[in-house]
Each structure stands twice: as C-alpha cells, then as structure tokens.
FIKE-606729 format. One record per atom (N, C-alpha, C): residue in one letter; z, x, y. Coordinates in steps of 0.05 Angstrom, whole numbers, plus 5000, padded with zeros to 4 digits. Layout:
! FIKE-606729
AZXY;...
! end
This chain:
! FIKE-606729
M480551092175;M480951212161;M483651232163;K484751202132;K488951242134;K489951462141;P492451462153;P493651702155;P493151932132;L492552162142;L492152372123;L493552662132;V495652752112;V497352912118;V496553202096;E495753372106;E495353702098;E498553812085;C498953942063;C501454152057;C500454352043;V500754612056;V500654852049;V502155042040;P504554902017;P506455132016;P506155421999;N507255602002;N506955841994;N509655971979;F508656021953;F510656071932;F511756441923;S514056461923;S513256751920;S513556831880;E511156771879;E510456831853;E506356881855;G505857121851;G502557161849;G501557301828;R503757361806;R502457511779;R502857291758;D503957101752;D504356941731;D502456701737;S499856681731;S498056491735;S500156231717;G500756231693;G502156001680;G503655851693;L505456041709;L508055961722;L506655761746;V505355851763;V503555761784;V502155481781;E501255581754;E499255281754;E500555031743;D503455131723;D506054871726;D506354781745;I507054961776;I507554751797;I505154601811;A502554811805;A499954571818;A500354331798;A501354321773;A500354081762;A503053821775;R504753931777;R507153801784;R505953621805;I504053781822;I504153681854;I502153441845;A499653581822;A497553331820;A497853081811;A500453121798;A501652851783;A502552661791;I503152751823;I503352491839;I501752291851;D501052071850;D499551891855;D498351951885;G495851961888;G495051881916;G494752231922;V495452391910;V495752711916;V492752851914;H490752941933;H489453111924;H489653391926;L489253581898;L489753871900;L487453961904;A487754061931;A484954211942;A484654511932;G486554691922;G486455001924;G488454991910;M488355331902;M490255471888;M489855711890;E490855891899;E490056141898;E493256331892;M492356591879;M494456781874;M494357091883;D495657241893;D495257521906;D497857691894;S496957791875;S498957971858;S500458221881;D498558351896;D500458501921;D501758391928;H500858141943;H502757941957;H505557901945;N504557841909;N506257731893;N507057431906;R504957251918;R505357101924;R502956791919;S503456591927;S501256381915;S501556171932;V498856011942;V498055821959;V497555591945;I498255351951;I497555181938;I496754951962;T494254861964;T493354691982;T492854351972;F494854181985;F493953911970;F493553612000;M493353471994;M493753292020;M493453012008;G493852852020;G493952522021;G495652392042;A497052142032;A498151892048;A500852112052;P502252082077;P504152242085;P505252272066;E507351982050;E510251972035;E509252122010;D506352111999;D505452161977;D505652551974;V505152672006;V504652982005;V508152972007;A509552862016;A513152982020;A513352971983;R512752781976;R513652761951;R512753081927;G509953031931;G509453321919;G509953551931;A511053611952;A512153821969;A515353741950;Y516353631953;Y519053611942;Y519653771905;E517253491897;E516453661865;E516053971873;A514054051882;A513554381881;A516054451891;C517854441902;C520054651915;C521754591884;R521754361879;R524854331854;R522554551821;T520454511821;T519454601806;T519554931805;A519355001828;A518955291838;A522155401832;R523955261835;R526755301840;R527155371815;D526655231793;D527255201762;D526355481747;L523355521760;L521655731752;L522256041760;I522556021786;I522356301802;I524556421808;D525456601798;D527856761809;D527157031828;L528257011854;L527757151874;L528657411877;R531157381858;R532557621853;R530857911833;H529257861817;H526558041811;H523857931823;H523557921846;H521457911863;H520258091879;R519058151872;R518158391894;R514258381900;G515158381927;G511958421942;G511558511963;V508958521977;V509158622006;V509158502028;H509258212024;H509057992040;H512257882049;P513557872067;P515457812079;P516257472060;R518757492055;R519557132040;R521957182040;I522956902040;I526156842043;I527156612009;G524156612001;G525256351982;G522856301959;A523756201947;A522356191910;A519656041928;T520355741944;T518655701956;T519055761981;D517055971994;D517956032016;D517155882046;V515555772038;V514555622055;V513455352065;I513555092073;I512354862065;I511354742096;P509154762105;P507654732129;P506854402119;F507554212144;F505454042138;F503754012161;I501353922158;I499053922175;I497753672185;P498653462205;P497253272205;P494453282209;L492153112193;L489553092193;L488052932205;S488852652199;S487852482215;S489652212220;D489552072242;D491751862242;D494151882233;Y495052012245;Y498252122235;Y498552312262;A500552222278;A502052402305;A503152612286;I504052832319;I505352972310;I507952962306;T508952802324;T512152642318;T512752542295;D510452382278;D510252232252;D510752482235;C509652722234;C509452942215;C512553082223;V513753092245;V515553242245;V518053032231;A517652802230;A519952612226;A519952612193;L516352682183;L517052722158;L517852962138;A517653212162;A518353452149;A521453432155;L522253332173;L525553352174;L526453112147;T525552942142;T525852802117;T525852992093;C524053092091;C522653192069;C524253442059;G525653612087;G527253782076;G530353732087;G531153552095;G533953472085;G534153362053;E531653242048;E531853202009;E532853412002;I530653622008;I530753911994;I533654051993;G534954052021;G537654162023;G539254052009;R539253742003;R541553571996;R541653531958;S539153501951;S539053471922;S537953731908;L535653931925;L535454161907;L537454341909;E539954321938;E541454521931;E540554801946;I538854771963;I536455051980;I536854942007;P538755202018;P538155232043;P535855142060;V535554952085;V533454982096;V532854982122;Y530955132134;Y530455222159;Y528155062174;F528354862195;F525854742205;F524554932229;Y522254942219;Y520855132242;Y517955032250;G517055172270;G514155012284;G514854792295;H513354582296;H513954342320;H516654202310;A516954222277;A519854102272;A521854252276;A521954512291;A523954672299;A526354472313;L529154522301;L531154392318;L532454542335;D531854882333;D532455172342;D530355262353;A529655282381;A527855432394;A527455702380;R529155862370;R529956062364;R527456072335;R528255842331;R526855812299;R523955782297;S522755762315;S519955572321;S517955752305;E518456042309;E516056272299;E517656302268;L516256272246;L516956352220;L517856682218;S516856792238;S517557142237;S521457172231;A521756982259;A524756962267;A526156962239;I525056642225;I526956592201;I526656792175;R524156872184;R523957152156;R524757442160;R526257472182;R527057772193;R529457852168;G529258062155;G530958072130;G530658032108;G529057782105;G527857682081;G530057562058;F530257522041;F531557442020;F534757552015;E534057832025;E536057982015;E538458012043;R536957892059;R539357882080;R540357632086;L538957452083;L540757182080;L542457112048;D542257262025;D543457362008;D546157452017;G546057622031;G548257852043;G549757702063;E549057562081;E549757502111;E549957142114;M549157042103;M548956762105;M551456612108;E553156662095;E556156532097;E557756612129;E557256922129;E558157112147;E557056982178;N554757012180;N553257092204;N551856792212;Q553256662237;Q552256362249;Q549256332255;D548556572260;D545856552276;D544256522249;L544456512219;L543356432193;L544056172183;A545656112201;A546255782192;A543955582186;P544055522165;P541355242160;P540655072174;D538954982182;D539454672188;D540454492166;A538954502150;A539854252122;A540454402100;G541854242077;G542554502054;G544854572057;P546254712040;P548554882041;P547755122049;A550655242061;A550655432082;A550155692058;T549555682042;T549655892021;T546455982014;A545556152009;A542856221991;A543556091968;H541355981953;H540655871928;H540556141915;V542456251893;V542856461886;V540356561873;S537756401855;S535456491851;S533256421871;A533956201884;A530656071896;A530756121922;G533056241936;G533856401968;G533956071989;A532656052000;A532355882028;A529155842028;T527955622048;T526155462048;T526055422080;A523755522089;A522855472113;A520855112111;V521254952124;V519854722125;V519054682161;G515754612161;G515454592185;G512754402190;V511654402215;V508954252224;V508154442242;R505954422233;R503454652253;R501854512247;D499554582269;D496854572273;D495354652252;V492554732246;V490854712224;V491355102231;L491255172204;L492455552214;L489755572188;V488355912195;V485856022181;V488356302179;A488456232144;A489256582142;A487356722128;F487456902146;F484957102133;F485957402144;N485057612116;N485957812117;N483058022117;V484058212128;V481658502129;V482958652109;N480858822093;N481858992081;N481159292092;L481959512100;L480759712102;L480759962082;D478860162080;D477260302060;D480060612062;T482360512065;T484460762067;T487560632044;D489360812043;D491060682040;D493460852060;D492760862078;D494461032100;D494760722117;V497560582114;V498260262121;V499260292152;R499260612161;R499760712187;R497360462206;V494560532197;V493360582207;V492860182210;A493559992177;A493059762188;A494359642211;R497459772212;R499759702221;R498859722255;T498059942261;T496760052291;T494559822306;I492759702281;I491259532289;I492459272297;A493359152277;A495358942276;A496958912296;Q498559102304;Q500559142324;Q498559032360;E495459142356;E494259132383;E492458852379;I492958662353;I490958492359;I493058252363;R495858282352;R497058102356;R497057962391;E496557682395;E497557512417;E500457622433;K502157662413;K505457712441;K505157952450;N503058152434;N502558362447;N499558452467;G499858262481;G497558242497;G494358232479;G493658242458;G491458182438;G489757892433;L488657882409;L486957662409;L489157352410;P487357162423;P489156982433;P489456822401;G492056752401;G491856502375;G492256682347;V492556972353;V493157112323;V495357282319;R496857162296;R499257352287;R497757502268;A499557812266;A498357942247;A500958212242;L500458292211;L502258482199;L499858692186;G501158932186;G499659122172;G500759222142;L499459182127;L500859152100;L499759392075;L501559492062;L500059612041;L499559592017;L496759502010;L496259391971;L496859571956;P499259541941;P499559851917;P497559771896;E496559601891;E494859581869;E492459671873;R491959621887;R488959751904;R489359881920;H491060051925;H491160341944;H489460221960;L489760011977;L488860002007;L491059872026;A490059902049;A491359722077;A490159532088;Q492159392093;Q490759072096;Q491458992118;V489158852147;V490558702164;V490958412161;S493058342158;S493258052147;S493957862174;M491957662177;M492557532201;M492057232189;N494557072210;N494456762211;N492756782245;L491156592234;L489056542263;L490056172275;T492256282293;T493955962297;T491455782308;D489855812321;D488155652341;D484955812338;Y483655632319;Y480255842309;Y478455722334;R479455622354;R477755562365;R477355832391;Q479555872395;Q479756102409;Q478856412403;T480656442373;T480056642359;T479156562332;N476456592329;N475256532298;N474956752280;M473756722259;M474057022233;M472557182248;A470057192259;A468057272272;A469057462289;R470257372306;R471657532335;R475057772320;A475457542304;A478457762293;A476557982278;F474557822261;F474258082237;F471958352259;D470958292278;D469358442291;D471258592310;T473758572320;T475758612335;T477158782313;V477358832285;V479159012269;V477659242257;V473659092257;V472259302253;V472259542283;R472659462298;R472459632320;R474059812327;L476959692319;L479859912322;L479060002302;A478559952271;A478860122251;A477460302253;E474160292268;E473360522269;E474360722290;A475360722307;A476760872334;A478861002314;E479760902294;E481761052273;E479961302253;G477361232255;G475561432238;G476061262206;V476860992207;V476960862184;V474560612182;E473760572157;E471760262151;E474160082138;V471659872147;V472859642139;V471959592115;L472959542091;L471259392064;L470959222059;E472958962060;E472358702062;E474158562073;S473058222075;S474658142091;S475657842070;E478057692074;E477757392058;E479957222069;L478556952062;L480056722071;L481256622053;V483756662060;V486356522040;V486856212044;G486956002027;G487255672034;G483655612037;L484155412051;L481455292062;L480855312094;A479055302101;A478355312137;A477155132139;P477155092168;P474954852180;P471555102173;R470354922180;R467755102175;R467155182204;A467755062222;A467555252251;A469455522266;A470955562231;A472955742234;A471355992237;L469156012218;L467356232214;L466056302244;G466556152261;G464556242288;G461656232278;E460456432294;E457356392280;E456156552263;A459056682248;A457556862221;A457556752192;A456556882178;A456456812151;A458156952147;P459056792117;P460757012103;P460357252098;E458057312090;E456757602086;E456957782105;D456657682136;D457857772156;D460357952160;L461857802140;L464757892151;L465757992124;R463358132112;R463858232080;R465858102063;M464757822063;M466657632048;M465457542027;E465657442006;E465257351989;E463957031992;T461757001977;T460256791984;T462656511981;L462656292002;L464456142000;L463455841986;D464555791971;D463655501963;D463955261985;P462854991978;P463954801993;P466554751994;G467854751977;G471154611970;G472954891985;R471455081997;R474055252015;R473755172039;F472254902048;F472254792077;F474054552076;L475654512093;L476854302099;L475354052097;E473154032115;E472853872122;E470953722087;Y471053802072;Y469053782044;Y471753542035;H474153652033;H476253502023;H477253262035;I477253332061;I477953062077;I475652812074;D472952892071;D471252662065;D471352552036;L472652602023;L474152562000;L475652231999;F477352232022;F478352002036;F476851782036;D474551842051;D472851632067;D471951382048;
! end
C-alpha cells in the first residue's frame, strides 16, 4: 500500500449545513483525496470533516479547507459549548500506513507554515508536531479561546504563535495544526440538565486525574437539548475502548442518581474501538460500515 494519511479538521460552524458542505466540497475537489465523513453538532456549533489520501494531497485539502473556512466563518459571531480558537479550530494529521510519524510531522509543519504565510492565520503546532512542549496538548492552546487570543496575543509572549502573524485573524482567529495517533471522539449524554454531574464524571475519568488510561473528558451542557454531556477523546482505544468508557460513565452517573440516555461516535473509529460491545449495548444508533476506519482504508487497496 502507498503512504496513506488521514486528516480530521474541526470547524467552528455546526448549524449552517450549506456552509459546511461548501468546505467539504473544496476538500473533495482535490485529486486523490477521499472524503470519508462529515458531521455537524448544533450545540457544539462545530463540524468535523474526515478525509484521507496521499500525504501531499491531504495537506493540500487541509489548506483549501482552512482557506474556505477563513472566507466563510466569522468567529466574532460564533457561540458554542466546545472550546475553540479558530474558524478552522484544529487540523490533525494521522499517519495510517507506510508513513512514519516523523514524515507526518514534516507534512504538518509545512502545511501549517503555508497557512500562516498565505492565509495570514496564526498557527500553533501541537501533538507530535509541537515545537514547544507546553503546546503538546490542545487544551493548553485552547485555554481562554478565541477571545483570549484576540485580546492578548500581541502583548503576551506565551501566546506567540509558531507560524504566521503575531495577531489573531480578525474573523478566523488562529489554528492548531498537529500530528496524532488514531483518536476516538465519543460522547455520552445524561438524562439531566445538571452540567455539574457531567463535569464531576469528566473530572473523575480523565487520565491526568488518575482515571481511565488515554481518556480526555469535558462536562458540557447541550442547551438546545437541555442535556448534560460527557464529551470524551479516547486517545488510546486499545487501553480504553468505548465499552469501557461507557460502562464507567454509567456507573458514575448512577452514583449521582442520574441515568445515561445515549452515546454517540463523532467521526470514524476502528472496529476494535467498540470493544466487545455492539452499538445498541452503548445506547448508540446503528453504525453503518462507513463509520469504521477500515472501510475507507480498504478503498485504497
């Protein structure tokens, strides 16, 4: 198999489907790029687009997506429950086959540098591509969000970007570009609007707090649905899969006197990320084959 790279950019728009489809169309127009999925969330006011292909084609798709989002999204009017710093909030590159992490880092640095120079958007490098160890985690870059960058970037050296201008783009903010391993974005919705319950659970299951291995979590309120959500990134599904994460959230929610309503997968996941569970065991909608990473990788054979 030839070198294959996945990219999963997140955009700060989850309510205007036409706008998000315009971004997806720009990605799909790149020769050699396979568009694998697109999802929107109105409460998060965020969309996730997944695509893959040869490294250089994927990098071009990421650049075009960022350029289109810059032209279409005005972060000054954006409100959502998920932390964000930019119209294109994050651009992760994930090596899938025959492509080393070091090669993917070089790809990310080149793409991020071009975004900074040509699109005049400040860029922070994170994950394996981080130039500053303090920025290896996205949470450190996102702290305070777009509003903090807009107000403090010029005066605060700690906020100086790794590439691009030293001032936040007036409408597109900044962008985090990085390299990571396969990640599973998994949310569990609670049958309550008490966000304190979700935050308590999120705090307990986070790896950095001594919780589940490879788990990052936030407790959020979904205002349109009047539900609290435990929003998780499973950074190592081999250690903590969706079944283990779900069962743990159920147990902790029950201890708070709250039931779990449902769960959802955001983007794609390897089949093994389910663990021994079926989607219905996780109170999740049936997953069609296209939600599994292997389905799309097999198209390149």
